[in-house]
N, C-alpha and C positions, 0 to 999 in steps of 0.2 A: 503493500499500498506505500502510496506516496507519501512524500511530510508534510500534509496541508492540515490544515483544523477543518473541522467538521462543522464550529460554528462561525466560527469570526473569516475562514477563506485564507487565513495567515499562511506565505509559501518562501521558501527559503528566496534569501534575496541576495546579490552578490557584488563585491566590495573588494577593496585593497587590504593588504595585509603590508604594514609599511615598518621597515627594519629602522633602528636606529641610525644607520648610514642613508635613511630616502628612500629604500628600493624600494620600489613596487612590484608585489605578485598577487595574485587572483586568488581570492578567497571566497568562500559563501559562507552565509549571515544565517546560521538554521534557528526554525521558530522553536519556542521551551516546551514540545509536546507533549502528551500527560495519554496514554491510555487509562481510560475513567470507566467503570460501573458506577451506572446510576438506575435506582431502582423507581419506576414510572409507575406509580400508584395508580392511576387513572387506566392502567392497562393491566395491573397486577404483575408485572412483571419483569427483571434489570435489559439493562441495554447497556452495550459497551461503545463508548467514544472515544474519538480520539481527538482532543481539544489541546489547545493552550491552556496557559495559565490564564489570560484575558479571557478564555474561551468559558470557564472556570467560573472567574464573576461575572461571567453575564448571566448562568445559568444561575446563580446563586440570585443574582437580581433579580430577574424577570420571571425564573421559575423554568422547570423543566419542562414543566408541559407544555407551556407557551415557547420556548425554545425548538421543543421537536416537534408543533403543528407549525410553525414558522418553517423549519427543515422539509418538511415533509411540500409544504407548499410549493419551495422551490425546486423538487422532484428530487431528494435526497434519501435513498433507501434505508430505512431504521428499523 
């Protein structure tokens, strides 16, 4: 599975690693992804999501059911 947050859509971005002598080499900045299980009480089942730490905070703020409903409306299979 790709390194993409299922809630926020965060993906790896590229940039430069800069040495002390100012030599620049390409590198990737990866999102802080966690595989996390959530209990969806409305459907009485566990779901596993690959979410970033910001995605976990979004779920805590808006609620799991509303977030899952919005993801399913966008066509994400959960």
